[in-house]
C-alpha positions in Angstrom: -18.6 -6.1 7.4 -17.4 -3.2 5.2 -15.7 -4.7 2.1 -16.0 -2.4 -0.5 -14.0 -4.5 -3.1 -12.0 -7.7 -3.6 -9.1 -5.4 -3.5 -9.7 -4.1 -0.3 -10.3 -7.5 1.1 -6.9 -9.0 -0.1 -5.2 -5.8 1.1 -6.5 -6.1 4.7 -5.5 -9.6 4.4 -1.7 -8.6 3.4 -1.5 -6.0 6.2 -2.9 -9.0 8.7 -0.3 -11.3 7.4 2.4 -8.9 7.6 1.6 -8.4 11.4 1.7 -11.8 12.1 4.9 -12.5 10.4 6.5 -9.4 12.3 5.5 -10.9 15.7 6.2 -14.4 15.0 9.7 -13.8 13.2 10.7 -10.6 15.5 12.1 -8.7 12.3 10.7 -5.8 10.2 8.6 -7.2 7.3 8.2 -4.9 4.2 9.1 -1.1 4.3 10.3 -0.7 7.8 12.8 -3.1 7.0 14.7 0.1 6.0 15.0 1.3 9.9 18.7 1.6 10.8 20.3 -1.0 13.0 21.0 1.7 15.6 17.6 3.2 16.1 16.6 3.6 19.4 14.3 1.1 21.0 14.4 -1.0 17.5 13.2 -4.0 19.1 10.1 -2.4 20.6 9.3 -0.3 17.3 9.5 -3.5 15.7 6.5 -5.1 17.4 4.8 -1.7 17.6 4.8 -1.5 13.8 3.8 -5.4 13.6 0.8 -4.8 15.9 -0.4 -1.7 13.5 -0.3 -3.9 10.5 -2.3 -6.6 12.3 -4.7 -4.3 14.0 -5.3 -1.7 10.7 -5.7 -4.8 8.6 -8.1 -6.3 11.2 -10.0 -2.6 11.5 -10.1 -2.5 7.4 -12.7 -5.3 7.5 -15.2 -3.6 10.0 -17.4 -0.8 9.2 -17.0 1.0 12.5 -13.4 0.8 12.5 -12.6 1.1 8.6 -11.9 4.9 8.5 -9.6 5.2 11.6 -7.9 2.0 10.5 -7.5 3.2 7.0 -6.4 7.0 8.3 -3.7 5.2 10.9 -2.1 2.9 8.0 -2.2 5.6 5.3 -0.3 7.6 7.6 1.9 5.1 9.2 3.1 3.8 5.7 3.4 7.4 4.3 5.8 8.3 7.3 7.7 4.9 6.8 8.4 5.8 3.1 9.1 9.5 4.0 11.4 8.9 7.0 13.2 5.5 6.0 13.0 5.4 2.0 13.1 8.7 0.9 16.3 9.6 2.4 17.9 6.8 -0.1 17.1 9.2 -3.0 18.8 11.9 -1.1 21.8 10.0 -0.6 22.0 8.1 -3.6 20.3 10.1 -6.6 21.9 8.1 -9.3 21.2 4.8 -8.1 18.2 3.2 -9.5 17.4 0.7 -6.5 16.8 3.7 -4.5 13.8 4.7 -6.7 12.8 1.0 -6.9 12.8 0.7 -2.9 10.6 4.0 -3.1 8.3 2.7 -5.7 7.6 -0.3 -3.8 6.6 2.2 -0.8 4.6 4.0 -3.0 2.3 1.2 -3.9 1.8 0.2 -0.3 0.8 3.9 0.5 -1.4 4.1 -2.8 -3.1 1.2 -1.5 -4.2 2.7 2.0 -4.8 6.0 0.7 -7.3 4.7 -2.2 -9.1 3.1 0.8 -8.8 6.2 3.3 -9.7 8.3 0.6 -12.7 6.4 -0.4 -14.2 5.8 3.0 -13.6 9.2 4.2 -17.0 11.2 4.4 -17.9 14.9 5.1 -16.9 14.5 8.9 -13.6 13.4 7.8 -13.0 16.2 5.5 -14.0 18.5 8.1 -11.6 17.1 10.4 -8.7 17.5 8.1 -9.8 21.2 7.5 -7.0 22.7 4.9 -5.9 19.2 4.3 -9.4 17.9 3.0 -8.0 17.2 -0.5 -6.4 14.2 0.8 -9.7 12.4 1.1 -12.5 11.9 -1.7 -11.8 11.6 -5.1 -9.3 14.2 -5.3 -7.7 12.0 -2.6 -8.1 9.0 -5.0 -6.5 10.9 -7.8 -3.6 11.6 -6.0 -3.0 7.7 -5.2 -3.3 7.1 -8.8 -0.3 9.4 -9.4 1.8 7.9 -6.6 1.0 4.5 -8.3 1.9 5.7 -11.5 5.3 7.1 -10.3 5.8 3.9 -8.8 5.5 1.9 -12.3 7.8 4.3 -13.7 10.5 3.3 -11.2 10.0 -0.2 -11.5 10.4 -0.3 -15.4 13.5 1.4 -15.1 14.9 -0.8 -12.2 14.3 -3.6 -14.9 16.7 -2.1 -17.3 19.1 -0.8 -14.9 19.5 -4.3 -13.2 18.9 -6.3 -16.3 21.1 -9.5 -15.5 19.3 -10.0 -12.3 15.9 -9.4 -13.7 16.6 -11.9 -16.5 17.7 -14.4 -14.1 14.6 -14.4 -12.0 12.7 -15.5 -15.2 11.6 -19.2 -14.8 13.7 -21.8 -16.6 11.0 -22.8 -18.5 10.5 -19.7 -20.0 12.7 -19.1 -23.2 14.3 -15.5 -23.9 15.1 -14.4 -20.5 16.5 -11.3 -21.4 13.5 -10.6 -24.0 11.1 -11.0 -20.9 13.3 -8.8 -18.6 13.0 -5.9 -21.6 9.4 -6.7 -22.1 8.0 -6.7 -18.3 10.2 -3.4 -17.7 8.6 -1.7 -21.1 4.8 -2.9 -19.9 5.6 -1.1 -16.4 6.9 2.2 -18.2 3.6 2.1 -20.2 1.7 1.4 -17.5 2.8 4.2 -15.6 2.5 6.3 -18.5 -1.1 5.7 -18.9 -1.7 6.0 -15.1 -0.3 9.5 -15.2 -1.8 10.2 -18.3 -5.2 9.1 -17.8 -5.3 7.6 -21.1 -6.5 3.6 -20.8 -5.6 4.0 -16.8 -7.8 1.6 -15.5 -6.8 -1.0 -18.2 -3.0 -0.3 -17.2 -3.7 -0.3 -13.6 -5.5 -3.7 -13.9 -2.6 -4.9 -16.0 0.0 -4.0 -14.1 -1.6 -5.6 -10.9 -1.9 -8.8 -12.7 1.6 -8.6 -13.7 2.8 -8.2 -10.3 0.7 -11.1 -9.0 2.1 -13.4 -12.0 5.5 -12.5 -10.6 4.8 -13.8 -7.3 3.3 -17.1 -8.5 5.8 -17.9 -11.4 9.0 -16.7 -9.4 8.8 -16.8 -5.9 6.0 -19.5 -5.3 7.8 -22.1 -7.2 11.1 -21.3 -5.4 9.4 -21.5 -2.0 7.4 -24.9 -2.6 10.9 -26.0 -3.4 12.5 -24.5 -0.3 15.1 -22.6 -2.6 14.3 -19.3 -1.1 16.9 -17.4 1.1 15.8 -15.5 4.0 16.1 -12.2 1.8 14.0 -13.9 -1.0 11.5 -14.8 1.4 11.0 -11.1 2.5 10.9 -10.6 -1.2 8.0 -12.7 -1.7 6.1 -11.0 1.0 6.9 -7.8 -0.5 5.4 -9.1 -4.2 2.3 -10.3 -2.2 1.6 -6.5 -0.5 2.6 -4.8 -3.8 -0.5 -7.1 -5.8 -2.8 -6.2 -2.9 -2.0 -2.5 -2.9 -2.0 -2.6 -6.9 -5.5 -4.3 -6.9 -7.0 -1.7 -4.4 -5.7 1.1 -7.0 -7.1 -0.9 -9.7 -10.4 -1.6 -8.2 -10.6 2.4 -7.7 -11.3 2.9 -11.4 -14.5 1.0 -11.4 -16.7 3.6 -10.2 -18.0 1.5 -7.1 -19.2 3.7 -4.0 -16.3 2.4 -1.5 -18.7 3.7 1.2 -21.1 0.5 1.0 
């Protein structure tokens, strides 16, 4: 087995879960849901994507396959972000949700990137040649920058869609608008901390915790009560994967040897 951290195990489990959901539900789950309806052979691509999630998630758990699995997952998630999410910013540069969607993708990519960069050794660096900066400590730092930018996007989305955010605050918690403002501010502060390196470890850990609490306090109770729409189920799954990706990034600050 090749379990570098708890975050690593959680991220691998999340990838396996997405793969299984994709095969069972027969629809795109997370990130690739932005694939256009008229995309050639869309159904075949759907199942291929699900198999990649499943295979890479399982591969992350074994020493012999951890590096190629992390490499494929990183390339796959990055390609999905560049091909299907980044275009939203180009098409709608003044619509904040385009940045929020890219922020979600960026967290997935950052999680896979941290694992790949940490697992890759000298052989992998030589294979990459001029792109060797993508692995090792430099690769981890770049992944953290991507994560920090994602947090900034999340923070602004709380203000751009204040009413929607406030409506998701649990009914038993008073001051819904306050919590919407507060969580937005914490994401912005965490993003600034990660990008600047000032209290970055604490910021990464707290932002991962905040994402996890959102799933536990908002989506899980609704799911148990049977109140989630199909779209909201997708949001619940996305929330779980975001937490897993954030957890991996937070773990990268602990200074553990991810090759062990």
